[in-house]
C-alpha positions in Angstrom: 27.0 -2.8 25.9 29.3 -1.4 23.4 28.6 2.0 21.9 26.8 2.2 18.1 27.0 4.1 15.3 23.7 6.1 14.4 23.5 7.9 11.2 20.5 10.3 11.0 19.4 12.5 8.2 20.0 16.0 8.5 18.2 18.6 6.5 17.3 22.6 7.2 14.3 24.1 5.7 14.4 25.5 2.5 17.3 23.1 1.8 16.8 20.5 -1.2 19.0 18.2 -0.5 19.7 16.4 3.1 23.1 15.2 4.3 23.5 12.1 7.2 25.0 12.9 10.6 27.0 10.6 12.7 26.2 9.9 16.3 27.9 7.6 18.6 25.4 5.7 21.5 26.1 3.3 24.0 23.2 1.4 23.9 21.3 0.6 27.4 19.3 -3.2 27.1 15.9 -2.8 25.4 16.6 0.8 24.5 14.7 1.9 21.2 15.1 4.1 18.4 13.0 6.3 19.5 15.3 6.0 23.1 18.3 6.9 21.1 16.7 9.8 19.5 16.0 11.3 22.7 19.7 10.7 24.2 21.7 12.4 20.9 18.7 15.0 21.1 19.6 15.2 25.6 23.2 14.7 25.1 24.5 15.4 21.7 22.1 17.6 18.9 19.4 19.6 20.8 19.3 20.5 17.1 18.2 17.6 16.1 14.4 17.5 15.1 11.6 14.6 14.9 8.4 14.0 15.7 6.7 11.9 18.5 3.8 11.8 21.0 2.4 8.6 23.1 5.9 6.3 23.0 2.8 3.1 23.0 2.9 2.7 19.2 -0.5 4.2 19.3 -0.4 7.7 17.7 2.2 6.8 14.8 3.7 10.2 15.5 6.9 8.7 15.2 6.8 7.1 11.6 10.4 7.6 9.6 12.8 5.2 8.1 14.8 3.1 9.8 17.8 0.8 7.8 15.7 1.4 5.0 12.5 0.5 6.3 9.7 2.1 7.3 8.8 2.2 11.2 7.9 3.0 14.3 10.7 4.3 16.7 9.2 3.9 19.8 8.6 -0.1 19.0 11.4 -0.7 17.1 14.3 -2.2 19.4 17.4 -0.3 18.6 20.5 -3.3 19.6 18.7 -5.8 17.5 18.8 -3.7 14.1 22.5 -2.6 14.8 23.9 -6.4 15.9 22.2 -7.2 12.2 23.5 -4.3 10.4 26.3 -2.8 12.3 24.8 0.7 12.8 21.7 2.8 12.5 20.6 4.2 9.5 17.1 7.1 10.7 16.0 8.7 7.9 12.7 10.8 7.4 9.5 9.2 5.5 9.6 8.6 1.9 7.6 10.1 -0.7 6.6 13.0 1.5 8.3 16.1 1.8 10.7 17.3 4.4 10.3 19.7 6.7 13.2 19.3 8.8 15.7 16.5 10.2 13.3 14.1 10.6 10.0 15.4 10.6 7.4 15.3 6.9 4.8 17.3 5.9 2.2 15.3 5.9 -0.1 17.5 3.9 0.0 15.3 1.1 -1.2 12.3 3.1 -4.3 13.9 4.4 -4.9 15.5 0.3 -5.0 12.0 -0.3 -7.0 10.6 2.4 -10.0 13.9 2.0 -10.2 12.4 -1.6 -11.8 9.4 -0.7 -14.6 11.1 0.8 -14.0 9.3 4.5 -17.2 9.4 6.0 -20.5 7.6 5.7 -23.0 8.3 3.2 -26.7 7.6 4.8 -28.7 5.5 2.8 -31.5 7.4 2.5 -34.7 5.7 2.1 -33.2 3.2 5.2 -32.6 5.5 8.1 -33.6 4.1 11.4 -35.6 5.7 13.9 -33.2 4.7 16.6 -29.9 3.0 15.8 -28.3 0.7 13.0 -28.5 -3.3 14.2 -25.9 -4.8 12.1 -24.7 -8.1 12.5 -20.9 -8.5 14.0 -20.1 -11.0 11.1 -21.0 -8.0 8.3 -18.3 -6.0 10.0 -16.0 -9.0 10.1 -14.3 -8.2 6.3 -13.4 -4.6 7.5 -11.0 -5.9 10.6 -7.8 -5.8 7.5 -8.3 -1.9 7.7 -9.4 -0.7 11.1 -6.1 -0.6 13.1 -4.7 2.0 10.9 -3.2 4.9 13.1 -2.0 7.0 9.9 1.0 7.1 10.7 1.8 7.1 7.0 4.4 4.1 6.8 3.1 2.6 4.1 2.4 5.3 1.6 6.7 6.1 2.7 7.6 2.6 1.5 4.6 2.2 -1.8 6.4 1.8 -5.2 4.0 3.2 -7.2 3.8 6.7 -5.0 7.6 7.1 -5.9 7.1 7.3 -9.4 3.5 9.1 -9.5 3.1 11.2 -6.4 -1.2 11.7 -7.7 -1.1 8.0 -6.5 -4.2 7.7 -3.7 -1.8 5.6 -1.8 -2.0 2.5 0.3 -3.8 4.3 3.4 -5.9 6.3 1.7 -7.4 3.1 -0.6 -7.4 1.5 2.6 -9.6 3.4 4.6 -11.6 3.6 1.2 -12.1 -0.5 2.2 -13.4 1.2 5.1 -17.0 2.5 3.4 -17.2 0.0 0.9 -17.8 -2.8 3.2 -19.7 -0.8 5.7 -23.7 -1.9 5.5 -24.6 1.3 6.3 -23.3 3.2 3.5 -25.5 4.3 0.4 -22.9 4.9 -1.7 -21.0 1.4 -3.1 -21.7 2.5 -6.7 -20.3 6.2 -6.6 -17.3 5.1 -4.6 -16.1 2.4 -6.9 -16.5 4.8 -9.2 -13.9 7.4 -7.5 -11.8 5.0 -6.7 -11.7 3.3 -10.4 -10.6 6.7 -11.5 -6.6 7.5 -13.0 -4.5 7.6 -9.4 -6.9 5.4 -7.8 -6.9 1.7 -6.9 -5.8 0.0 -10.4 -2.7 1.8 -10.3 -1.5 -0.4 -7.3 1.4 -3.1 -8.8 0.5 -5.3 -5.7 3.7 -5.1 -4.3 3.2 -6.2 -1.1 5.0 -2.9 0.9 2.2 -1.3 2.4 1.2 -4.9 3.8 5.2 -5.8 5.5 5.4 -2.1 6.6 2.1 -1.6 8.9 3.4 -1.3 12.4 -0.4 -2.0 12.9 -1.4 -5.0 11.0 -3.3 -3.4 8.7 -3.4 -5.2 5.4 -4.3 -2.2 2.0 -3.4 -4.6 -0.5 -6.0 -7.2 0.6 -8.3 -3.9 0.9 -7.1 -3.0 -2.6 -8.0 -6.2 -4.1 -11.1 -6.5 -3.3 -12.7 -3.1 -4.0 -11.4 -4.4 -7.1 -13.3 -7.7 -7.6 -16.2 -5.1 -6.3 -15.7 -2.8 -8.7 -16.0 -5.8 -11.1 -19.2 -6.9 -10.0 -20.8 -3.7 -10.0 -20.0 -4.0 -13.8 -16.9 -1.2 -14.0 -14.9 -2.5 -16.5 -13.4 0.4 -18.5 -9.9 1.0 -18.4 -6.1 -1.0 -18.3 -7.1 -2.1 -15.6 -9.9 -4.1 -14.9 -9.3 -5.4 -18.8 -5.8 -6.9 -17.7 -7.5 -8.6 -15.1 -10.3 -9.8 -16.6 -8.1 -10.6 -19.8 -5.4 -12.0 -16.9 -8.2 -14.4 -16.0 -9.5 -15.5 -19.2 -6.8 -16.9 -20.2 -5.9 -19.1 -17.3 -9.5 -20.3 -17.5 -8.7 -21.3 -20.8 -5.2 -22.9 -21.1 -4.3 -22.9 -17.0 -1.5 -20.1 -17.4 -1.3 -16.8 -18.6 -1.1 -16.0 -22.1 1.1 -12.6 -21.7 0.6 -11.6 -25.9 -3.0 -11.8 -25.7 -3.3 -10.2 -22.2 -1.1 -7.2 -23.3 -3.7 -6.4 -26.2 -6.5 -7.2 -24.6 -5.2 -4.5 -21.6 -3.8 -2.1 -23.8 -5.3 -2.2 -27.6 -3.4 -2.6 -30.7 -2.2 1.1 -30.6 -0.7 0.9 -27.4 0.7 -2.3 -28.0 2.3 -1.3 -31.4 3.5 2.0 -29.7 7.3 2.4 -30.8 8.3 2.1 -27.3 6.3 -0.8 -26.2 7.1 -2.4 -29.4 10.8 -1.7 -28.6 10.6 -3.5 -25.4 9.4 -6.2 -27.5 11.7 -6.4 -29.7 14.7 -6.7 -26.7 12.4 -9.3 -25.1 12.7 -11.5 -28.6 16.6 -11.4 -29.2 17.0 -12.3 -25.0 14.8 -15.8 -26.5 11.7 -14.3 -24.6 9.0 -14.3 -27.0 5.5 -15.0 -25.6 3.7 -17.2 -27.8 0.5 -16.2 -29.6 -0.9 -19.9 -28.5 -0.8 -21.7 -25.1 -1.7 -25.5 -24.9 -4.0 -26.1 -22.1 -1.2 -27.2 -19.0 -1.6 -31.1 -17.4 -4.4 -30.9 -14.4 -6.3 -28.5 -16.6 -9.4 -30.1 -15.5 -8.5 -29.2 -11.6 -7.7 -25.7 -12.2 -11.9 -25.9 -13.6 -12.8 -27.0 -10.6 -11.2 -24.5 -8.5 -12.7 -21.7 -10.3 -16.0 -23.3 -10.1 -15.8 -23.5 -6.0 -14.4 -20.2 -5.9 -17.6 -19.1 -7.6 -20.0 -21.2 -5.5 -18.2 -20.2 -2.6 -18.7 -16.0 -2.8 -22.2 -16.9 -4.5 -23.1 -18.6 -0.9 -21.1 -15.6 0.8 -23.2 -12.9 -1.1 -26.8 -14.9 -0.6 
């Protein structure tokens, strides 16, 4: 196979910005991106730094951004990406401080994980004398998060973490759901209260990137949405996030579509809606012909939407029972 161009992020400790260094690597069949990095390290530049361990997509150590997306270098085929994009671009994970080259400081990731109290809290009045006997079906909902290998790919590509370094992030919230959904845990409400605080589950903007980039098929967004549902079931409806969700839902129930004006008023309140910054945004929307209607007529087929909503409620009651 002909040589390909490989551009690698280089950054020494203490430097605020990195640079791209270019290498030429002759690909062999079935070479992974990790193989490419090892070839560069062995034959061209022994100063290159990166992390890896198992080389089997189990440990998560070799997570990095490859051609603009977080991936595991050990199970990403180099030839396919090079053919599609013309070259390889290898960068460190985003949203984490670079230590050197492709190695990042994971302390921010572990700090978020610890903040969700990632350990069971026993039910004091229901501790069995021998062991817990739990039907497998009760653990089935946890299947969406149980394969996380803590690689931090989801945190790297999280659009909220990019603008808010205090946001807990997808991996931490997926781990939080692991205990919310565990029938042995005795602190469901207090956990939901904790995760409902600012920088928690209601700050997610549902962009789906965490689900998309996870190399293990974990679905952090699904876990976040289920925790939001559980929070509302427990009456935790204070704050802009829950208010927005309920307002959004109510307008769909009434008319079959979202009423942007009433949703904004119920979510933010008159004081925030009339803030000069928000008024300026509204003014630009009006000038572009995007003024939302204050009252919406019911959509044709609204009765079908009503039936669907009733069916969902009935299904949820059946599942709970």
